C-alpha positions as CSV (number, residue, x, y, z in Angstrom):
1,M,23.8,-107.6,-96.3
2,I,20.4,-109.3,-96.2
3,S,18.6,-110.4,-99.5
4,R,15.0,-109.5,-100.6
5,I,12.5,-111.5,-101.8
6,D,9.5,-109.7,-103.4
7,L,6.0,-111.3,-103.3
8,R,3.7,-108.4,-103.5
9,G,0.9,-109.6,-106.1
10,S,0.0,-113.2,-106.0
11,L,1.6,-115.7,-103.2
12,P,2.8,-118.5,-105.2
13,A,1.0,-122.0,-104.8
14,D,3.7,-123.4,-102.9
15,L,5.4,-120.6,-100.6
16,R,7.5,-122.9,-99.0
17,D,9.7,-123.4,-102.3
18,V,10.9,-119.9,-102.1
19,L,11.1,-119.0,-98.8
20,P,14.8,-118.8,-97.4
21,R,15.6,-121.9,-95.5
22,A,19.1,-123.0,-94.2
23,E,20.1,-126.7,-96.0
24,L,20.4,-129.2,-93.2
25,D,21.2,-132.6,-94.8
26,V,20.4,-134.8,-92.0
27,E,20.0,-137.9,-94.2
28,A,24.1,-137.0,-95.9
29,A,25.1,-137.4,-92.2
30,L,23.3,-140.4,-91.4
31,E,25.9,-142.4,-92.8
32,K,29.0,-140.4,-90.9
33,V,27.2,-141.3,-87.9
34,R,26.0,-144.7,-88.1
35,P,29.8,-146.3,-87.2
36,I,30.2,-144.0,-84.6
37,C,26.8,-145.4,-83.1
38,E,27.7,-149.0,-83.7
39,D,31.0,-148.3,-82.0
40,V,29.2,-147.2,-78.8
41,R,26.9,-150.1,-78.8
42,H,29.5,-152.6,-79.6
43,R,32.8,-151.0,-77.0
44,G,30.7,-148.6,-74.9
45,A,32.6,-146.5,-72.5
46,A,36.1,-147.1,-74.1
47,A,34.3,-146.1,-77.9
48,V,33.4,-142.7,-76.1
49,R,35.9,-142.1,-74.6
50,E,38.1,-142.2,-77.9
51,L,35.9,-140.4,-79.7
52,T,35.7,-137.8,-77.4
53,A,39.6,-137.5,-78.0
54,R,39.2,-137.4,-82.0
55,F,36.5,-135.1,-82.3
56,D,36.9,-133.0,-79.4
57,G,40.7,-132.9,-78.6
58,V,40.4,-134.0,-75.3
59,E,41.5,-137.2,-73.2
60,I,39.3,-138.3,-70.6
61,E,39.6,-140.7,-67.7
62,S,35.7,-140.9,-67.5
63,A,32.9,-139.4,-68.8
64,R,31.1,-139.0,-65.7
65,V,31.8,-136.0,-64.3
66,P,32.7,-135.8,-60.6
67,A,30.3,-134.6,-58.0
68,E,32.8,-132.4,-56.3
69,A,33.3,-130.8,-59.7
70,L,30.1,-129.4,-59.9
71,A,30.0,-128.0,-56.3
72,R,33.3,-126.4,-57.6
73,A,31.2,-125.0,-60.3
74,L,28.1,-123.6,-58.6
75,E,30.5,-122.4,-56.0
76,G,32.5,-119.8,-58.5
77,L,29.7,-119.0,-60.3
78,D,29.2,-115.4,-60.5
79,P,26.9,-114.5,-58.0
80,V,25.0,-112.2,-60.9
81,V,25.0,-114.9,-63.0
82,R,23.3,-117.3,-60.3
83,A,20.6,-114.1,-59.2
84,A,19.6,-114.8,-63.3
85,L,19.6,-118.4,-63.6
86,E,17.8,-118.8,-60.2
87,E,15.1,-116.9,-61.6
88,S,14.8,-118.1,-65.0
89,I,14.6,-121.5,-63.1
90,R,11.6,-120.0,-61.1
91,R,9.5,-118.5,-63.9
92,T,10.2,-121.4,-66.4
93,R,9.2,-124.0,-63.2
94,L,6.1,-121.6,-62.9
95,V,4.6,-122.2,-66.7
96,H,5.9,-126.2,-66.7
97,H,4.3,-127.2,-63.8
98,D,0.8,-126.1,-65.1
99,Q,1.6,-127.8,-67.8
100,R,1.4,-131.2,-66.0
101,R,-1.7,-133.2,-66.9
102,T,-4.3,-134.9,-64.3
103,D,-5.7,-138.1,-65.0
104,T,-9.2,-138.2,-66.5
105,T,-11.8,-141.0,-65.7
106,T,-14.9,-141.0,-68.2
107,Q,-18.1,-143.5,-67.9
108,V,-18.9,-144.6,-71.1
109,V,-21.8,-146.7,-69.6
110,P,-22.7,-147.6,-66.1
111,G,-20.0,-150.3,-65.2
112,G,-17.7,-149.5,-67.6
113,T,-14.9,-146.7,-67.4
114,V,-11.8,-145.3,-69.5
115,T,-9.2,-144.0,-67.2
116,E,-6.2,-141.9,-69.6
117,R,-3.2,-142.1,-66.9
118,W,-0.3,-139.6,-67.4
119,V,3.1,-141.5,-66.9
120,P,6.7,-140.1,-67.1
121,V,9.0,-141.8,-69.2
122,D,11.6,-144.2,-67.3
123,R,15.0,-142.3,-67.4
124,V,16.2,-139.4,-70.1
125,G,19.1,-138.1,-71.4
126,L,19.3,-134.5,-71.9
127,Y,22.0,-132.9,-74.2
128,V,23.2,-129.4,-73.7
129,P,24.8,-127.8,-76.8
130,G,28.6,-126.6,-76.4
131,G,30.9,-125.1,-79.4
132,R,30.4,-121.7,-80.1
133,A,28.8,-120.7,-77.2
134,V,27.6,-121.8,-73.5
135,Y,24.3,-122.6,-72.9
136,P,23.2,-123.1,-69.2
137,S,19.8,-121.9,-70.5
138,S,19.4,-125.3,-72.4
139,V,19.8,-126.8,-68.8
140,V,17.1,-125.2,-67.3
141,M,15.1,-126.0,-70.5
142,N,16.1,-129.4,-70.9
143,V,15.8,-130.3,-67.1
144,V,12.8,-128.6,-65.9
145,P,10.1,-130.0,-67.8
146,A,11.6,-133.1,-67.3
147,Q,11.4,-133.1,-63.4
148,E,7.9,-131.5,-63.6
149,A,6.8,-134.0,-65.5
150,G,8.4,-136.5,-62.4
151,V,10.8,-138.4,-64.5
152,P,12.6,-140.7,-61.6
153,S,15.7,-140.5,-63.3
154,L,17.7,-138.2,-65.7
155,A,21.1,-137.1,-66.7
156,V,22.9,-134.1,-68.6
157,T,25.4,-134.6,-71.3
158,S,27.6,-131.9,-72.8
159,P,30.5,-131.7,-75.1
160,A,33.9,-132.2,-73.5
161,Q,36.0,-128.3,-73.1
162,K,40.0,-128.6,-73.5
163,E,39.9,-125.7,-71.8
164,F,38.5,-126.9,-68.9
165,G,40.2,-129.8,-68.3
166,G,37.9,-132.0,-70.4
167,L,34.8,-130.9,-68.1
168,P,32.1,-129.2,-69.8
169,H,32.0,-125.3,-69.5
170,P,31.8,-124.6,-65.6
171,T,28.7,-122.4,-66.1
172,I,26.6,-125.8,-67.7
173,L,27.9,-127.6,-64.3
174,A,26.5,-124.6,-62.3
175,A,23.1,-124.9,-63.7
176,C,22.7,-128.8,-63.6
177,A,23.8,-128.5,-59.6
178,L,21.3,-125.4,-59.2
179,L,18.9,-127.8,-60.2
180,G,20.0,-130.8,-58.2
181,V,21.3,-132.6,-60.7
182,D,24.3,-135.0,-60.3
183,E,24.3,-137.2,-62.8
184,V,26.7,-135.4,-65.6
185,Y,28.9,-136.5,-68.7
186,A,31.3,-134.9,-70.7
187,V,30.2,-136.2,-74.4
188,G,29.2,-134.5,-77.4
189,G,27.8,-135.6,-80.6
190,A,26.5,-138.5,-82.3
191,Q,28.5,-140.5,-79.4
192,A,26.2,-138.8,-76.5
193,V,22.7,-140.0,-78.5
194,A,24.4,-143.4,-78.5
195,M,25.6,-143.4,-74.9
196,F,22.0,-143.2,-74.1
197,A,20.8,-145.2,-76.7
198,Y,22.9,-147.9,-75.8
199,G,24.4,-147.7,-72.1
200,T,27.8,-148.0,-71.2
201,E,29.6,-149.0,-68.2
202,E,29.3,-145.9,-66.7
203,C,25.8,-145.1,-68.1
204,R,22.6,-146.5,-68.0
205,P,20.5,-146.2,-71.2
206,A,17.6,-144.1,-71.1
207,T,14.1,-144.3,-72.4
208,M,14.5,-141.0,-74.4
209,V,16.9,-138.3,-75.3
210,T,16.0,-134.5,-75.5
211,G,17.9,-131.0,-76.3
212,P,19.3,-129.5,-79.1
213,G,22.3,-130.1,-81.0
214,N,24.5,-130.0,-84.3
215,I,23.9,-131.8,-87.3
216,W,25.3,-134.9,-86.2
217,V,23.3,-134.8,-83.0
218,A,20.1,-134.5,-84.8
219,A,21.4,-137.6,-87.4
220,A,21.9,-139.4,-84.5
221,K,18.6,-138.9,-83.0
222,R,17.1,-139.7,-86.8
223,L,19.6,-142.9,-86.8
224,L,18.0,-144.0,-83.1
225,K,14.4,-143.3,-82.8
226,G,13.7,-146.6,-83.4
227,R,15.7,-147.8,-80.0
228,I,14.9,-144.5,-78.2
229,G,12.8,-142.1,-78.0
230,I,13.3,-138.3,-79.0
231,D,11.7,-134.8,-78.6
232,S,12.7,-133.6,-82.4
233,E,15.6,-133.4,-84.9
234,A,16.5,-129.5,-83.9
235,G,18.3,-127.7,-86.4
236,P,19.8,-124.4,-86.9
237,T,18.0,-121.5,-84.7
238,E,15.7,-119.2,-87.2
239,I,13.6,-116.0,-86.6
240,A,10.5,-114.8,-88.5
241,I,9.3,-111.4,-87.8
242,L,6.2,-110.1,-89.0
243,A,6.2,-106.6,-89.3
244,D,4.1,-103.4,-90.3
245,E,5.0,-99.6,-90.6
246,T,4.3,-99.4,-86.9
247,A,7.5,-101.2,-86.1
248,D,10.8,-100.1,-84.9
249,P,13.5,-100.6,-87.5
250,A,16.0,-100.5,-84.8
251,H,14.2,-103.2,-82.8
252,V,13.6,-105.4,-86.0
253,A,17.5,-105.4,-86.6
254,A,18.2,-105.9,-83.2
255,D,15.9,-109.0,-83.0
256,L,17.4,-110.3,-86.8
257,I,21.0,-110.3,-84.8
258,S,20.2,-111.5,-81.7
259,Q,19.4,-115.2,-83.8
260,A,21.7,-114.6,-86.0
261,E,24.5,-114.4,-83.6
262,H,24.0,-118.7,-82.6
263,D,25.4,-119.6,-86.0
264,V,26.6,-119.4,-89.6
265,I,23.6,-120.9,-90.8
266,A,21.0,-119.6,-88.6
267,A,17.9,-118.1,-90.3
268,A,16.8,-114.4,-89.6
269,V,14.0,-113.6,-92.1
270,L,11.2,-110.0,-92.0
271,V,8.1,-110.7,-93.7
272,T,7.0,-106.7,-94.1
273,T,4.2,-104.9,-95.5
274,S,6.3,-102.2,-95.4
275,P,9.1,-101.1,-98.2
276,E,9.8,-98.2,-95.9
277,L,10.4,-100.4,-92.9
278,A,12.3,-103.1,-95.3
279,D,14.8,-99.7,-96.2
280,A,15.0,-98.6,-92.7
281,V,15.9,-102.3,-91.4
282,E,18.6,-102.6,-93.7
283,K,20.3,-99.3,-93.0
284,E,20.1,-100.4,-89.2
285,L,22.0,-103.6,-90.0
286,P,25.3,-102.8,-90.7
287,G,26.1,-100.3,-88.0
288,Q,24.3,-103.1,-85.3
289,V,26.5,-105.7,-86.7
290,A,29.6,-104.2,-86.5
291,A,29.1,-102.7,-82.8
292,T,28.8,-106.8,-81.7
293,R,31.1,-109.2,-80.8
294,H,30.3,-111.7,-83.4
295,S,30.1,-109.5,-86.4
296,A,31.5,-112.3,-88.6
297,R,29.6,-114.8,-87.9
298,I,26.5,-112.9,-87.5
299,T,27.5,-111.5,-91.0
300,E,27.7,-114.7,-92.4
301,A,24.4,-115.8,-91.4
302,L,22.4,-112.6,-92.3
303,T,23.6,-112.8,-96.3
304,G,23.7,-116.4,-96.5
305,R,20.6,-118.0,-98.3
306,Q,18.6,-118.9,-95.3
307,S,18.2,-115.4,-94.2
308,G,15.6,-112.2,-96.1
309,I,13.7,-109.9,-96.1
310,V,10.2,-110.9,-97.5
311,L,7.7,-108.2,-99.1
312,V,4.0,-109.0,-99.0
313,S,1.1,-107.1,-100.2
314,D,-1.1,-106.7,-97.2
315,L,-0.7,-108.7,-93.5
316,E,-3.5,-111.3,-94.9
317,D,-0.4,-112.3,-97.5
318,G,2.2,-111.9,-94.3
319,L,0.1,-114.5,-92.4
320,K,0.0,-117.1,-95.0
321,V,4.1,-116.4,-95.3
322,V,4.7,-117.2,-92.0
323,D,2.2,-119.6,-91.9
324,A,4.4,-121.4,-94.5
325,Y,7.5,-120.7,-93.0
326,A,6.5,-122.5,-89.8
327,A,9.2,-120.8,-87.8
328,E,11.0,-122.2,-84.7
329,H,10.7,-118.4,-82.9
330,L,8.0,-115.8,-84.5
331,E,7.8,-112.3,-83.4
332,I,4.6,-109.9,-84.5
333,Q,5.4,-106.4,-84.7
334,T,2.3,-105.0,-86.1
335,A,-0.5,-102.9,-85.3
336,D,-2.9,-105.1,-83.3
337,A,-0.6,-107.7,-82.7
338,H,-2.9,-109.6,-79.8
339,A,-5.3,-110.4,-82.6
340,V,-2.7,-110.7,-85.7
341,A,-0.8,-113.1,-83.4
342,A,-4.3,-115.0,-82.5
343,R,-4.8,-116.1,-86.4
344,V,-0.7,-117.8,-86.3
345,R,-1.2,-121.1,-87.1
346,N,2.2,-122.4,-87.4
347,A,5.1,-121.5,-85.0
348,G,7.1,-123.0,-82.2
349,A,6.6,-120.0,-79.9
350,I,5.0,-116.6,-80.7
351,F,6.1,-113.4,-79.5
352,I,3.3,-110.4,-79.3
353,G,5.1,-106.6,-80.1
354,P,7.7,-104.6,-79.0
355,Y,8.4,-105.7,-75.9
356,A,8.5,-109.6,-76.2
357,P,11.5,-110.1,-78.3
358,V,12.8,-113.7,-78.9
359,S,16.0,-113.3,-76.0
360,L,13.5,-112.9,-73.5
361,G,12.1,-116.4,-74.6
362,D,15.9,-117.8,-74.5
363,Y,16.1,-117.1,-70.8
364,M,13.6,-115.4,-68.8
365,A,10.0,-115.6,-70.5
366,G,8.9,-119.0,-68.6
367,S,8.5,-120.6,-71.7
368,N,10.6,-123.5,-73.6
369,H,13.7,-122.3,-76.1
370,V,13.6,-126.0,-77.1
371,L,11.5,-125.9,-80.5
372,P,11.1,-127.1,-83.5
373,T,12.8,-125.6,-86.5
374,G,13.1,-126.2,-90.2
375,G,9.6,-126.2,-90.8
376,C,8.5,-128.3,-88.3
377,A,6.4,-126.3,-86.2
378,C,3.8,-127.0,-88.4
379,H,3.3,-130.6,-86.8
380,S,5.6,-130.6,-83.8
381,S,5.4,-128.6,-80.7
382,G,8.3,-127.4,-78.3
383,L,9.9,-129.5,-75.2
384,S,7.2,-129.4,-72.5
385,V,6.1,-131.4,-69.5
386,Q,3.9,-133.1,-72.5
387,T,7.1,-134.5,-74.1
388,F,8.3,-136.5,-71.2
389,L,4.7,-137.9,-70.4
390,R,2.6,-140.9,-72.1
391,G,-0.9,-141.4,-72.1
392,I,-2.0,-145.1,-71.0
393,H,-6.0,-146.1,-71.2
394,V,-7.1,-148.0,-68.3
395,V,-10.4,-149.8,-69.3
396,D,-12.5,-151.2,-66.6
397,Y,-15.7,-152.8,-68.0
398,S,-17.9,-155.3,-64.8
399,R,-19.7,-158.1,-66.9
400,E,-22.7,-156.2,-67.3
401,A,-21.2,-153.3,-69.4
402,L,-19.0,-155.9,-71.4
403,A,-22.8,-157.8,-71.9
404,G,-24.1,-155.1,-73.3
405,A,-21.0,-154.1,-75.8
406,A,-20.3,-157.9,-76.6
407,A,-23.2,-157.9,-79.7
408,H,-21.6,-155.0,-81.3
409,V,-18.0,-156.2,-80.4
410,C,-19.0,-159.4,-82.7
411,A,-20.6,-158.0,-85.3
412,L,-17.3,-155.3,-86.2
413,A,-15.1,-158.8,-85.5
414,D,-17.2,-160.6,-88.1
415,A,-17.2,-158.0,-90.5
416,E,-13.1,-157.6,-90.6
417,D,-12.8,-161.6,-90.6
418,L,-11.7,-161.7,-87.2
419,P,-13.6,-164.4,-85.8
420,A,-10.9,-164.8,-82.8
421,H,-12.2,-161.4,-81.6
422,G,-15.5,-162.3,-81.3
423,A,-15.1,-165.6,-79.3
424,A,-13.0,-163.8,-77.0
425,I,-16.2,-162.4,-76.2
426,R,-18.3,-165.5,-76.3
427,A,-15.9,-167.3,-74.1
428,R,-17.0,-165.1,-71.2
429,F,-21.0,-165.7,-71.6
430,D,-20.8,-169.8,-72.0
431,W,-21.8,-168.4,-75.7
432,E,-24.5,-166.4,-75.0
433,V,-23.8,-163.9,-77.5
434,P,-25.3,-164.3,-80.6
435,A,-22.9,-165.5,-83.2
């Protein structure tokens, strides 16, 4: 059901070339989304409506979700689901509230200070996927950090659903209502990103767009990121598990399956020092997969080239492998898991020990589940309050403080052959600064 790669002995020079990874050709998708985005740019709301009909099979009169639909969705929400969402919001808000940065003023010299001031972006468009699954949790993960950052204007969009009269899924709408979000749109795909980038008669343009989506959303983000800020080009979800002989194979199998459930191109990778554990996990998978609702989807994901079991000689090599892989989600199921986890450098989020499965992070840990994929965790972070903040340096120098730096500024300006830079300093001192 799942392939095996044996890296015991010496590791290859470039591990990234041999590790399982989903193929996601965003470049190829760019040319297909370009005319979609241009259509929205030039025709606005009419283009959005026509593209929604073409791609989602839904005729909508307006992309904006009426306030009464939000209220109705919240009223009809299962009380058990509501309680779970409220607790998810509470925990996520606790974690993200502590991420808010404070302004810092540094006195460089007497009379000369630099203050780093943190300012939220003006407006964000938050994308919540639709399709194979319903993701009210992604509403929470997008909205809470934006709110905690103090973003003054935010809007949520999610694909129109034919079975719900052209509105997004009611649970998504209910999650928006719980969070106090009243600006919601029934738009998905590349046209949703273009709507936020260019604006339409119904939707003001945003400063940035965040949230996971399919390849068309990722391609539109890449295409428009000069026009609008983005968080990342999120690709298929992925889990890596670093485990030794102490891990429970039933737990490991269940966790691999949990992420394979998302999509046929989801990646599930086990890195282990134990051939016995690898054998036991392989024996566990068929029975657990057969018992789950989405067994066909999971089977395709686990048997795909993006998933596999990687055997390594020891934990040192295991750490090298998971750092090279740079997983979106990384579980550590080893002896002394805390110490092992502390040595990991590249991961979107790390889950320590047998009682911190990725499913916890998806919903209820308090961490954010919008994370870098495709190896991008080696240079990028997950969604956080910081995503929505900009650091602005505020420079405040007195005449005396500038005088103390003037000769140095002029010397460096001359060294770079930028004499007007030095002249701007000398102009303030009646040419007292040495030339």
